[in-house]
C-alpha positions in Angstrom: 98.2 99.7 93.4 97.1 98.8 89.9 94.4 96.3 89.1 94.4 94.1 86.0 91.6 92.5 84.0 92.5 89.1 82.5 91.8 87.9 78.9 92.7 84.4 77.8 93.8 83.3 74.4 90.8 80.9 74.5 88.3 83.5 75.7 86.0 82.9 72.7 86.2 79.1 73.0 88.6 79.1 70.1 92.2 78.9 71.4 94.3 81.1 69.2 97.3 79.7 71.0 96.9 76.2 69.6 94.6 76.4 66.6 96.5 75.7 63.4 94.0 76.9 60.9 95.4 79.5 58.6 91.9 81.0 58.1 91.3 81.9 61.7 90.2 85.5 61.9 91.8 86.6 65.2 90.7 90.2 64.8 87.1 89.2 64.8 87.7 87.0 67.8 89.5 89.8 69.6 86.6 92.1 68.9 84.3 89.6 70.5 86.4 89.7 73.6 86.3 93.5 73.7 82.5 93.5 73.2 82.2 91.1 76.2 84.8 92.8 78.4 83.5 96.4 78.2 80.1 95.7 79.9 81.8 93.2 82.2 83.7 96.1 83.7 87.1 96.0 82.0 87.1 99.8 81.8 87.4 100.1 85.6 90.7 98.3 85.6 94.2 99.8 85.0 95.7 96.9 82.9 94.8 94.0 80.8 96.6 90.7 81.6 97.2 87.8 79.1 99.1 84.6 79.6 100.7 82.8 76.7 101.0 79.3 78.2 101.0 77.8 81.7 103.8 75.3 81.1 106.7 74.8 78.7 105.6 73.7 75.2 108.1 70.8 75.5 106.2 69.6 78.6 102.9 69.6 76.8 104.6 67.7 73.9 106.4 65.1 76.0 104.1 64.6 79.0 100.7 65.3 77.6 101.3 64.2 74.1 100.2 67.6 72.8 102.5 69.3 70.4 100.0 71.9 69.3 100.9 74.6 71.8 104.3 75.3 70.1 104.3 78.7 68.3 106.3 79.0 65.1 109.1 81.4 65.7 109.3 82.1 62.0 105.7 83.3 61.8 104.9 81.1 58.8 102.8 78.2 60.1 100.1 78.5 62.8 99.9 79.1 65.7 102.6 81.8 65.8 103.7 85.0 67.5 102.4 87.4 65.0 98.8 86.0 65.2 98.9 86.2 69.0 100.2 89.8 68.8 97.3 90.7 66.4 94.8 89.2 68.8 96.2 90.8 72.0 96.9 94.1 70.3 93.3 94.4 69.0 92.1 93.8 72.5 94.4 96.3 74.1 93.5 98.9 71.6 89.7 98.2 71.9 89.8 98.5 75.7 92.3 101.4 75.6 94.4 99.7 78.3 98.1 98.7 78.5 98.9 95.0 78.6 100.9 92.7 80.9 101.9 89.3 79.7 102.4 86.8 82.5 103.2 83.2 83.2 105.7 83.1 80.3 107.5 79.7 80.2 111.3 79.8 80.7 112.3 76.9 78.5 114.6 77.6 75.5 116.0 75.9 72.5 119.6 77.2 72.9 121.4 75.4 75.7 122.2 71.7 75.8 120.5 71.7 79.2 117.1 71.7 77.6 116.4 68.1 76.6 112.7 67.8 77.5 113.3 66.1 80.8 111.9 67.2 84.2 113.0 70.8 84.9 114.6 71.2 81.5 111.8 71.4 79.1 112.0 73.4 75.9 110.0 76.3 74.7 110.7 79.3 72.5 108.6 82.1 73.9 111.4 83.5 76.1 113.8 83.6 73.2 111.3 85.3 70.9 110.1 87.9 73.3 113.6 89.0 74.2 114.5 89.1 70.6 111.5 91.3 69.6 110.8 93.7 72.5 109.8 96.6 70.3 107.4 94.3 68.4 105.7 93.4 71.6 105.7 96.9 73.1 104.2 98.1 69.8 100.9 96.4 70.4 100.6 98.0 73.8 102.4 95.6 76.2 104.2 97.3 79.0 105.5 94.4 81.0 106.5 90.7 80.6 106.3 88.4 83.6 108.3 85.1 83.4 107.6 82.1 85.5 106.6 78.5 85.6 102.9 77.6 85.9 103.5 74.2 87.4 105.9 71.7 88.9 108.8 70.3 87.0 109.0 73.2 84.5 112.1 75.0 83.4 113.2 77.7 85.8 115.9 80.4 86.1 117.4 78.8 89.2 118.8 75.4 90.1 115.6 74.1 91.5 116.6 70.5 90.7 120.0 70.9 92.4 121.6 69.1 89.6 124.3 71.7 88.8 125.6 72.4 85.3 123.9 69.9 83.0 125.0 69.4 79.4 123.5 66.3 77.7 124.0 65.7 74.0 122.4 68.4 71.7 118.7 67.9 71.4 117.3 68.6 67.9 113.7 69.1 67.0 111.5 70.7 64.4 108.9 71.9 66.9 108.8 75.6 67.2 110.1 76.4 63.8 108.7 76.0 60.3 112.2 76.4 58.7 113.7 73.1 59.8 115.3 71.6 62.8 116.7 73.6 65.8 119.4 72.1 67.9 120.2 73.3 71.4 123.9 72.9 70.8 125.4 75.5 73.2 127.1 74.2 76.3 125.7 75.7 79.5 128.1 77.3 82.0 125.5 78.0 84.5 123.7 75.7 87.0 120.3 77.4 86.3 117.8 74.8 85.0 117.4 76.8 81.8 121.2 76.8 81.3 121.3 80.5 82.3 119.4 81.8 79.2 117.0 84.0 81.1 119.8 85.5 83.3 121.8 86.3 80.2 118.9 87.6 78.1 117.6 89.9 80.9 121.1 91.3 81.5 121.4 92.0 77.8 118.0 93.6 77.6 118.7 96.0 80.5 121.8 97.3 78.8 119.4 98.6 76.0 115.9 98.7 77.4 112.9 99.7 75.4 111.4 103.1 76.2 107.7 102.8 76.6 105.3 105.5 75.4 
């Protein structure tokens, strides 16, 4: 059995996952987390856990009226993936522990299925993480755990029992600083994410990343 110590993106009371300031010094914030975590007993644990978001970004945007949790897949505007990697990587190095990222939303911006309705909310974290596995493992992450953190979120099964769903393409500029993204691929799978996770995981395991 392995035990994990959890660190949040908002552990310093500044949420690096939603703050849009370009001047945010995430290395200093991460050092604060390390300085707190060492005497708190992080060294007695085997792993460090971090969660990127508890619900799909499209859910936050549509239901809560909060679009600030979208991360820029192009890593130009903030918040974005590179800044999160810098934060988490500094923590993992400072605590000398491998990392596990959990509660990763399953929404995507690829299949028509994802139109920001119940069970079919958009996000781009699953797309980015599967597209950049070496980038993520390079900061010390050894495992990615995908799963919804609440009801009505996008999933990798047909929880809504609505079969194959292909509404008109849904275009948005959220999640990208380089213009609109349209989920204009017809889903052939009844999974509520259109089958994206199923296909991405299958492709990954054909060429998995070797961990140190």
